[in-house]
matplotlib code that plots the C-alpha trace (Angstrom):
import matplotlib.pyplot as plt

x = [-56.2, -54.6, -51.5, -48.2, -46.0, -42.6, -40.4, -37.4, -39.3, -42.7, -42.7, -45.9, -46.4, -49.4, -49.7, -51.7, -53.9, -54.1, -51.3, -50.2, -47.0, -44.4, -40.5, -37.7, -36.5, -34.0, -35.4, -32.6, -31.4, -32.4, -33.1, -33.0, -29.9, -28.0, -28.3, -27.4, -24.5, -23.0, -23.3, -21.4, -18.5, -18.0, -18.0, -15.2, -11.6, -10.1, -11.8, -15.1, -16.8, -20.4, -22.2, -25.9, -26.5, -29.5, -29.4, -32.3, -32.1, -32.5, -29.5, -27.5, -28.2, -26.7, -23.7, -23.3, -24.2, -20.9, -18.8, -19.2, -18.8, -15.5, -15.5, -14.0, -16.8, -16.5, -18.9, -17.8, -18.2, -18.9, -21.3, -23.1, -24.2, -20.8, -19.3, -16.4, -16.0, -12.9, -12.7, -11.1, -14.1, -16.9, -13.3, -13.1, -15.8, -15.6, -17.5, -19.4, -19.0, -22.6, -25.8, -26.8, -29.2, -31.0, -33.6, -36.5, -35.6, -36.8, -34.5, -31.3, -32.8, -33.4, -30.3, -28.0, -29.3, -28.5, -24.8, -23.9, -25.1, -22.0, -19.6, -17.4, -18.5, -22.0, -24.1, -27.4, -29.7, -32.7, -34.4, -37.1, -40.8, -41.9, -39.2, -39.6, -43.0, -41.8, -42.2, -38.9, -39.5, -39.6, -35.8, -35.0, -36.6, -34.5, -31.3, -31.4, -31.7, -28.5, -27.2, -27.3, -27.5, -30.0, -32.7, -34.7, -38.1, -40.2, -38.0, -36.9, -40.0, -39.3, -36.1, -33.5, -32.1, -29.2, -26.9, -24.0, -22.1, -21.6, -20.4, -23.1, -23.7, -25.7, -28.9, -32.1, -34.6, -38.1, -39.0, -42.6, -43.5, -43.1, -40.4, -37.3, -35.7, -36.1, -34.4, -32.0, -31.0, -30.8, -28.6, -26.3, -25.8, -25.5, -22.4, -20.9, -22.3, -19.9, -21.7, -24.6, -27.6, -30.8, -33.5, -37.1, -39.6, -43.1, -43.6, -40.5, -40.0, -37.9, -33.7, -31.9, -29.5, -29.2, -28.1, -25.5, -24.5, -24.3, -22.6, -19.6, -19.2, -20.3, -20.5, -24.7, -27.6, -31.5, -34.0, -37.3, -40.5, -43.6, -45.8, -43.9, -41.8, -37.8, -34.7, -31.7, -28.5, -24.9, -22.1, -19.8, -17.5, -14.1, -12.7, -13.6, -15.0, -13.1, -13.9, -16.3, -17.2, -20.9, -23.9, -26.9, -30.0, -33.3, -35.1, -38.5, -40.9, -40.0, -40.8, -43.7, -45.3, -44.9, -45.7, -49.2, -49.0, -48.8, -51.9, -54.1, -53.7, -54.5, -52.3, -49.4, -46.3, -43.3, -40.3, -38.1, -34.7, -32.7, -35.2, -34.3, -36.6, -35.4, -37.4, -39.7, -39.4, -41.4, -44.7, -46.7, -45.8, -47.5, -50.6, -50.8, -50.8, -53.7, -55.8, -55.3, -52.0, -50.3, -46.6, -43.5, -39.9, -36.8, -33.3, -33.2, -29.9, -28.2, -25.1, -24.7, -28.6, -31.4, -32.3, -34.6, -36.6, -40.0, -42.9, -46.1, -48.7, -52.6, -54.4, -58.3, -57.8, -60.2, -60.1, -58.2, -58.0, -53.9, -53.6, -51.5, -48.7, -48.5, -48.1, -44.6, -43.4, -45.2, -45.8, -44.2, -46.4, -49.9, -50.4, -49.7, -51.4, -54.5, -54.3, -54.5, -57.1, -59.7, -59.3, -60.0, -63.5, -64.6, -62.8, -59.8, -58.6, -55.6, -55.4, -53.4, -52.2, -51.8, -48.1, -48.8, -50.1, -46.1, -45.0, -43.9, -47.6, -50.5, -50.8, -53.9, -55.4, -53.6, -54.0, -57.7, -58.1, -55.6, -58.7, -61.1, -60.0, -59.9, -63.1, -62.7, -64.1, -61.5, -62.2, -60.4, -61.2, -57.5, -56.5, -58.1, -57.9, -61.0, -60.9, -64.0, -62.9, -64.6, -63.0, -63.9, -63.1, -62.0, -60.1, -61.3, -59.0, -58.2, -56.2, -54.2, -51.9, -49.2, -48.4, -45.3, -45.0, -43.1, -45.1, -48.2, -46.8, -46.0, -49.0, -51.4, -49.0, -49.6, -53.6, -53.4, -52.2, -55.7, -57.8, -59.4, -57.7, -54.4, -54.2, -52.0, -50.1, -49.4, -45.9, -44.2, -40.8, -40.7, -40.3, -36.9, -36.1, -36.2, -36.2, -34.8, -35.9, -39.4, -40.7, -38.7, -38.9, -42.4, -42.6, -40.3, -42.3, -45.8, -47.0, -48.4, -46.6, -45.6, -45.0, -42.8, -43.6]
y = [15.3, 16.4, 17.5, 15.6, 14.0, 11.9, 10.8, 8.8, 5.0, 4.2, 1.7, 1.5, 0.5, -1.8, -0.4, -3.7, -1.6, -2.2, -1.3, 0.9, 3.1, 2.1, 2.4, 4.4, 6.0, 8.8, 9.9, 10.8, 14.0, 17.4, 18.3, 21.9, 21.7, 19.5, 21.4, 25.0, 22.5, 21.6, 24.8, 26.6, 24.0, 24.9, 28.5, 27.9, 27.6, 23.8, 20.7, 20.3, 16.9, 16.7, 13.7, 12.4, 14.3, 13.6, 10.0, 12.0, 12.0, 16.2, 16.5, 13.6, 16.4, 18.8, 16.9, 15.8, 19.7, 20.8, 18.1, 19.7, 22.9, 21.8, 21.4, 18.3, 16.4, 12.8, 10.4, 7.8, 4.7, 2.7, 5.5, 7.5, 9.8, 11.0, 13.6, 15.9, 19.3, 20.7, 24.2, 27.7, 29.2, 30.4, 31.1, 27.3, 27.3, 26.5, 26.6, 23.1, 21.2, 20.5, 21.6, 21.5, 18.7, 19.3, 16.6, 17.1, 19.7, 23.6, 24.4, 23.6, 25.1, 28.4, 28.9, 27.5, 30.3, 32.6, 31.5, 31.1, 34.6, 36.1, 33.5, 33.7, 31.6, 30.2, 28.1, 26.3, 24.7, 22.4, 19.2, 17.2, 18.0, 19.4, 22.0, 23.5, 23.8, 25.5, 29.3, 31.1, 35.2, 35.5, 34.7, 35.8, 39.7, 40.6, 38.9, 40.8, 44.2, 43.3, 43.5, 39.8, 38.3, 35.5, 34.5, 31.0, 30.2, 32.8, 35.7, 33.7, 32.5, 29.2, 26.3, 26.1, 28.7, 30.4, 32.3, 35.0, 35.2, 39.5, 41.6, 42.4, 45.5, 45.3, 46.8, 46.5, 43.8, 42.6, 39.4, 38.7, 35.6, 34.6, 32.0, 30.5, 29.2, 32.9, 34.7, 32.1, 32.9, 36.7, 36.0, 33.6, 35.9, 38.9, 37.3, 37.7, 41.4, 44.8, 46.6, 45.7, 43.7, 43.8, 41.3, 42.2, 39.9, 40.7, 37.1, 35.5, 32.7, 29.3, 30.6, 27.7, 30.3, 33.1, 29.8, 29.4, 32.5, 32.4, 29.5, 30.4, 33.9, 35.6, 39.2, 39.8, 41.7, 40.1, 42.6, 41.1, 43.3, 43.1, 42.9, 39.4, 40.7, 40.3, 42.1, 40.3, 42.5, 40.8, 42.4, 40.8, 38.2, 39.5, 35.9, 32.6, 31.3, 28.6, 24.8, 23.1, 19.8, 19.5, 17.1, 17.5, 17.2, 14.7, 16.1, 17.8, 17.4, 13.4, 13.0, 14.4, 11.6, 9.1, 11.6, 11.6, 8.1, 7.5, 10.3, 8.6, 5.1, 3.3, 1.8, 4.1, 5.8, 6.4, 8.6, 10.3, 11.1, 14.0, 16.4, 19.7, 21.9, 25.8, 28.3, 27.9, 24.1, 23.2, 24.9, 22.2, 20.9, 23.7, 23.1, 19.6, 20.8, 22.9, 19.7, 18.0, 16.0, 14.2, 15.3, 15.3, 16.6, 15.3, 15.9, 19.5, 21.1, 24.0, 23.5, 24.3, 23.9, 23.3, 19.6, 17.1, 14.2, 14.1, 11.6, 11.1, 9.0, 8.3, 10.8, 12.5, 15.4, 18.1, 20.6, 23.8, 26.9, 27.6, 31.1, 32.8, 33.7, 30.3, 28.6, 29.5, 27.7, 24.4, 24.5, 21.1, 19.4, 20.6, 17.5, 15.5, 17.6, 17.7, 13.5, 14.2, 16.6, 13.5, 12.0, 15.4, 16.4, 19.3, 21.5, 22.3, 25.2, 26.6, 29.8, 31.5, 28.1, 29.4, 28.7, 25.3, 25.0, 25.4, 22.3, 19.3, 18.6, 21.2, 20.0, 21.8, 19.4, 16.1, 16.3, 16.9, 14.0, 11.8, 12.5, 12.0, 8.5, 7.7, 8.5, 11.9, 15.4, 18.6, 21.3, 24.4, 27.9, 29.2, 30.9, 28.3, 24.3, 23.2, 19.5, 18.1, 15.6, 13.1, 11.4, 8.1, 8.5, 5.0, 5.3, 2.6, 0.8, 2.1, 3.1, 6.7, 8.4, 10.1, 12.4, 11.8, 14.3, 12.5, 14.2, 13.3, 9.9, 9.4, 11.1, 8.4, 5.6, 6.8, 7.2, 3.6, 2.5, 3.1, 1.9, -2.0, -4.0, -2.9, 0.7, 0.9, 3.9, 4.6, 6.4, 5.5, 5.6, 9.5, 9.4, 8.9, 12.2, 12.9, 9.7, 6.4, 4.3, 5.3, 2.1, 0.1, 3.0, 2.2, -1.5, -1.0, 1.4, -1.0, -4.1, -3.8, -4.6, -2.5, -3.6, -2.3, -3.3]
z = [-12.0, -15.2, -14.6, -16.0, -13.7, -13.6, -10.8, -11.1, -10.5, -11.5, -8.3, -6.6, -3.0, -1.7, 2.1, 4.2, 6.7, 10.8, 13.4, 15.6, 15.5, 18.6, 19.0, 18.3, 15.5, 13.7, 10.4, 7.9, 7.7, 7.4, 3.8, 3.7, 6.2, 4.0, 0.9, 2.5, 4.5, 1.1, -0.3, 2.4, 2.8, -0.8, -0.2, 2.6, 2.4, 3.4, 4.1, 5.3, 6.7, 6.9, 8.6, 8.5, 5.3, 3.4, 1.0, -1.2, -5.1, -4.0, -2.3, -4.8, -7.3, -5.2, -5.0, -8.5, -9.4, -7.4, -8.9, -12.1, -11.4, -10.3, -6.4, -4.7, -3.0, -1.9, -0.5, 2.1, 0.5, 3.9, 5.2, 2.5, 5.0, 5.8, 2.8, 2.6, 0.5, -0.3, -1.7, -2.0, -1.8, -4.9, -6.8, -7.2, -9.2, -12.9, -16.0, -16.8, -19.6, -19.5, -18.5, -14.3, -13.6, -10.1, -10.7, -8.9, -6.3, -6.0, -3.6, -5.2, -9.1, -6.7, -4.2, -7.1, -9.0, -6.6, -6.5, -9.9, -11.0, -9.2, -10.9, -13.7, -16.5, -18.5, -16.4, -17.4, -15.0, -15.9, -14.2, -14.1, -15.7, -12.9, -12.4, -15.7, -14.4, -11.1, -11.4, -11.2, -12.0, -7.9, -8.1, -11.2, -11.1, -7.5, -8.7, -11.9, -9.7, -8.5, -11.8, -12.6, -15.9, -16.2, -18.6, -19.4, -20.6, -21.2, -20.2, -17.3, -15.3, -16.3, -16.3, -18.4, -16.5, -18.4, -16.6, -17.5, -14.3, -13.7, -11.6, -8.8, -7.1, -3.7, -3.0, -1.2, -2.2, -1.4, -1.8, -3.6, -2.2, 1.3, 0.6, 2.7, -1.2, -2.4, 0.3, 0.0, -2.9, -3.0, 0.8, -1.3, -4.4, -1.8, -0.7, -3.9, -5.0, -4.1, -1.1, 1.0, 0.4, 2.3, 2.0, 3.3, 3.8, 5.1, 6.3, 8.1, 6.6, 7.5, 8.9, 7.8, 5.5, 8.9, 10.8, 8.5, 8.5, 12.1, 12.6, 10.3, 11.7, 8.3, 8.7, 8.8, 10.4, 10.9, 12.0, 13.2, 13.5, 15.0, 12.4, 11.7, 8.7, 8.8, 7.1, 6.4, 5.5, 4.4, 2.6, 0.1, 1.2, 1.2, 2.3, 2.2, 5.7, 7.3, 6.6, 9.0, 10.5, 11.2, 11.9, 10.3, 12.8, 11.7, 9.0, 11.0, 7.8, 7.5, 11.3, 11.2, 8.8, 11.8, 14.5, 12.1, 12.5, 16.0, 16.6, 14.1, 15.6, 18.8, 21.7, 19.7, 21.7, 19.0, 19.9, 17.2, 18.0, 17.1, 15.5, 14.4, 16.6, 15.3, 14.3, 11.5, 11.5, 14.6, 13.2, 12.7, 16.3, 17.7, 15.4, 16.4, 20.2, 19.4, 17.7, 21.3, 20.2, 23.0, 22.2, 24.5, 24.3, 25.9, 25.2, 24.3, 23.1, 21.3, 19.2, 15.7, 15.5, 18.1, 18.9, 20.5, 20.6, 20.0, 21.6, 20.0, 21.3, 20.5, 20.5, 20.6, 17.7, 16.9, 13.8, 13.9, 11.8, 10.2, 9.6, 6.6, 8.6, 10.1, 6.4, 5.3, 8.6, 7.9, 3.6, 3.8, 6.2, 5.0, 3.2, 6.2, 8.4, 6.1, 6.2, 10.0, 10.1, 8.3, 11.8, 14.1, 14.9, 13.0, 10.0, 10.2, 7.3, 6.3, 4.6, 2.1, 0.7, -2.9, -3.1, -2.8, -6.3, -7.5, -5.7, -7.1, -7.8, -7.1, -3.7, -3.1, -6.0, -5.0, -1.6, -2.1, -4.2, -2.0, 1.0, -1.0, -2.2, 1.1, 1.5, 3.3, 2.4, 1.5, -0.6, -1.5, -2.7, -4.1, -1.0, 1.6, 1.9, 4.3, 5.3, 7.1, 10.0, 11.8, 14.8, 14.1, 10.4, 8.9, 5.7, 2.4, 0.6, -2.6, -5.3, -4.6, -7.1, -5.8, -8.9, -8.7, -5.0, -2.5, 0.1, -1.1, -1.4, 2.2, 3.3, 1.4, 3.3, 6.6, 5.6, 4.5, 7.4, 9.1, 6.1, 6.2, 3.9, 0.8, -0.7, -3.6, -4.2, -7.6, -8.8, -5.4, -6.5, -5.9, -2.1, -3.1, -3.6, 0.2, 2.0, 0.5, 3.3, 4.3, 3.3, 5.5, 8.5, 8.1, 8.3, 11.5, 13.1, 12.8, 13.1, 9.4, 5.9, 3.0, -0.7, -3.1, -6.6]

ax = plt.figure().add_subplot(projection="3d")
ax.plot(x, y, z, "-o")
ax.set_aspect("equal")
plt.show()
């Protein structure tokens, strides 16, 4: 593995193997929803109040970006998951005197690019070493079709991204890859463009941005096709939506790690409280059910978002196939699903996974390396990832590198709980980009220890 990496901390973790997963836990607020809640609050007129906001470094970068743009954002010193945003709408954005640093957040880079192309002023977005390798032409190219003035390295293919706000004109667009980040960027730009903007995606992706359009009663239309495609049509905002009060549901992607721990360990019975179970985010749960996972759902309720409690118990699992049409709905969960698959009888194959190469690390390569370090077997031909599992698989204690990728670090920690002995995870500090309390919660939920050095 030669890809260069970095994170905010070079801390390493030592996970002691053994123990089961039991008890109850409410994971942190959903990272994707937290990002969008902050951005939409800045689009609104008045004081919006958000609770349960993710404490991860990615969302903190969003807060800092809005502050540099002149938006009044205040984090409660007693409860830092509670944030108020006071704004007059997008017109309150001002040209910053410094570069906007998105840290490690590809979501923030792409969504904020869509926001700023229609704002007056000059803006430069960049981030860490991982961010400047993330492909941006999939966003830049369709935004240019709206009239956006966007540039960057290699003609706009990579950050730093330079934006000169301009007058946008709506039109029909198609996404080049199935990506909720790309779709959301184009929707946000469309809200600033004259006339009507229609975004067509061949495979429907996660719908958090559409949920906010509905929640804030912003004029839009959604058409779903039998083929799995979706059209989202928006018009220019003629007035700023009213400010809102919103609780952020718990992150299903973070819950996935603890669900995994319960499924692959003996004598485990765990309940995850308040999990977001909306469109496109429960796909990994459906895959686990196909694999024979003992899952239960309680206290299902609808509000701004569909939420419920998810129970997970020790399970005898079997391999399955995950189609390319399913992958956009579980793209973030593939590393932990692959880790689970090493404990499932037979082969588990993920199709259409090439997009994993454009994440915080080359997640195809880093996932395979992780599994092999623990003594498992996995391989890929670029578009397909296959894991060869065994029901009696016993990971060997080892040293595994996260390569600065928070999902690889946390997946490695879950596999390490089943090893004999201590496993060392390098560059474990990267988990703070999304899940600040992961190590603490892992210690709470199992009768085993994790040490951070």
